[in-house]
N, C-alpha and C positions, 0 to 999 in steps of 0.2 A: 504493500500500500504506500502510495506517495504522500508524504507529509507536506502540507501547505503552510501551516502557521509558522511564521518566523523565516520563511524562505523568500528568496528574491525571484520574482516572476516577471519575465519580459514578455510583452505582448505587442505585436505590430497591428496596424489598422485599428488602433484603440480610440479613434476620434468619433466613432459612431457604430451603430449596429451591433453585431456579435462581439466585436472587439471591445467596445465600450462596456457592454453588459458583462462580459467576462472579466474585464479589469475590475469592475465594481464588485463582482462576486469573489474574485481573488482577494481583494482588499478586505471584504467582510470576513473572509476565512483567516485573516491575519497575515497575509503575505505582504511583503514590500513590493509594490508594483512599479515597474518601469514601463510607462505607456509610450508607445511609439506611433508616429503618423507624420504625414506631410501637411495635414490640415491643422494649422495653428489654432484657429478658433475652436474647432471641434475638440481638439486635444485639451485646450484650456477648460472647456466645459466638463470633459471627463474628469479632469483633475479636481475641479471644483466640487463635483458630485461625490467623489471619493473623500475629499477633505471634509465635506459636510457630514459624511457618514462616519468620520473618525478614523479613516484609513490612512495608510502611508503610501504616497505616490510621488514619483518624479517623472517629468515629461521630457521627451526627446524628439526633435524634428529630424527625421531620417528618411531618405528616399531608399526604400528597400531594393530598388532596381540598380542601385550603385553598390558594387562590391566593396569599393574602398570605404564608402560611408558606413556600411554595415559593420565592417571589421573595425573601423575607428570607434563606432558606438560600442561594440563588444569590449574594446579596451577600456572605455569609460566605465562600463559596468564592472569590470574586473577591478579597476582602481578604486571605485566608490564603494563597492559591496563585497569585494573578494570573489566576484564571479556570479553568474546566474545559477539558479537551481532548477527553474522551470522556464522553458522557452516555448512560446506559442506563436508560430508563424501563421498569422491570420490575414494579413493585408491582401486585398484583391480588388480587381476591377473587372468589368464586363464589356463584351464586344458583340454587336449584332450585325452579321453580314453573311451572305452565301459565299461559299468557297471561291466561286468564279469572280466575285466582286471584291473579295478581301485583299487589301494591299499588304505587301510584305512589311511596310512600315507599321501599319496597325497591328498586324500579327506579332511583330517583334515587341511593340509597346506592351501588349498584354502579357506575352511570355516573360518579358523582363521583370514584370511585377509579380504575376501570379505563380510562375514557376521558379525563375532565377532568384526572386526574393526569398522564397522558401529555402532554396539551396544555399544562398549566401548566409541566411540566418542560422541554418543548421551548422554549416561549416565554421562559422565565426565563433559559435558558442560551444560546439562539441568539445574542444580542448579543455574548456573550463569544467565541464561536467566530468570529463575523463580524469582531470586532476583531483576532483573531489571523490571520484569513485562511485558517484551516484547522480541522479537527476532525471529530468523528464523532458522530452522533446515532443511537442504536439504540433503537427502540421495539418492545416485545414485545407482539405480538398473540397469536394462537393458531391451531391448526388449525381452531378454531371461528370464526376470521375468514375461513375459506375455504368452509365449508359449515355449514348450520344443523342443530340438534339439538332434538328436542322437550324441553320443560321448561327450555331454556337460552336463552329469548328475550332476557332482559336481558344475559346474558354474550355471546351472539351479537351483539347490537346494539353493545355496547361494542367487541368485538374486530373486527367489520367496520368500525366507525368508525375505530379505530386504524389499520387497514390503509389506508383511504381517505385519512386525514389524512397518514399517513407517505408514501404514494406521491405525493401531491400535493406535499408538501414536497421529496421527492427530485427531482422535475422542476424545482421552483423553484430548488434549490440547484445544479443542473448548471453546472459551470464555475466555481463559487465557491470550490472548495477544501474545501468541507464535504460529507462523505459522509453519506448517510442510509440506514439499513437497517431493514427490517421483519422481525421474527422470528416464525416460526409453529411453536411446539413442538407435537408430537403428545402422546401420553400420557407424561408425566414422573412418576416416582415421588416425588411430593410429597404434602403433607397438604391441598392446596387443596380437595379434595372433602370430606374429613372435617371441615374447618373451614368448609364452605359454609353459607350461610344457607338453611334450609328453611322452608316454610310450617309454621305450628304444627299444621295439620290433617294433615300428613304423619306417618304412624306411624313409630315408631322402627325397626321392621323394614325399612320401605321406605328409610329413611335409611342403614341398615347395608348393604342390598342395593346402593344407589347407590354407596356408598363402596367396597364389595367389588368391584363391577363395574368401577369406575374403576381400582382396584388391579390387576385382571387385565389391563385394557387398557393400563395404563402400563408400558411395557417399557424405557424409557430412563431412566438414572439422571441426577440433576441434574449430576453431574460430567461425564458425556458431553455433556449439553446445553451446559454451560459451554464445553467444548472446541470444540464446533461454533460457538458464538457467537464465541469468540476467533478461530477460523479465519476466520469470515465477516468479522470486523472487519479482520483483517490483509489479506484479499483484496479489501476494499471491496465486498463483495457487497450488492446492494440488497435481495435477498430471501433469507432464511435459513430453510430448512425443517429441522426437527429430528426425526429418527426416520423409519424406513421407513414407519410408519403414516401420517405426515404426507404423505410423498411419494405413497403409494398413494391416499390419500383426495383429494389434490389432483388427481390424474389422473382419478379417478372423477368428481369434480365437473366437471372440464373436459369430459369426454366426455358426461356426462349431466346438464347443469345444471338441468334441470327434473324429472328422474325419479330422481335418486340416492337420494332418501328411500325409494323402494319397494325398492331393493336393500339399503340399509343397515339399515333399521328393520323392514321386513316386518310392518307393523301394530302393532309394539310402540312404546313410548315411553321416553324417557330414556336415560341413559348406558349402562345395562345392555343396551340393545338392540344396541349395537355389539359388546359382549362376547359376547352370545349368538350373533350372526351369525358372529363370528370362530370360536367353538367349533364351530359347524355346518360351517363351511368347512374346518376342520382335520380 
């Protein structure tokens, strides 16, 4: 069981959504929280909420897509706290585009944050956990790291990659005292789709439909997601599924690995297809 009280917990993407909720939950559990993001105002609000709750928090403006910045940040944590004990690589962005229309620049932008940000965070802090002989690395993938969705090729690529990277690391760390968890949230009520990068050719109405469809699909609050993550950390779970939707979709993909698309999308494309199918099934 991973102990949280009195430990130093690093969490990226802490300015909003799952990141903020998890930072608050960690602070309530008695951890010293190092909250990381590029959103200065959002990060300040996270810190203010933790302070009002009586928790310990320090904030850091770090671009997780920069290897040098992440490693410099890790050195700060080592100097200030003697190293991290729990590292949660959570920061992520979304991209909506068909493969034929997806530019290499947009693909690289998403991969640099959603995948390389996880790799940099893991590699930067792993030596600190090794030196302590214990610790916990939590990498946040997605339900889209379990199955693929039209218009989400870049996001799927990053989240499948996070899953593979994290599972390989978990096998490597067996018996080391370092626990490695991969998190697969289903639909969480955050602003990730409203803040997603869309192709310029996509009409505003389509963007709103995608955001609205995601809002309907997202049934789990960030606070509930944080509770599940904290529980998974405590129990040393290697795989953490968040939400009934994630569990159901995981089963569907396992049962029909080649044909789940015909069930989930029924000829439609995009996030909204999942919502329309759910409405038809209800």
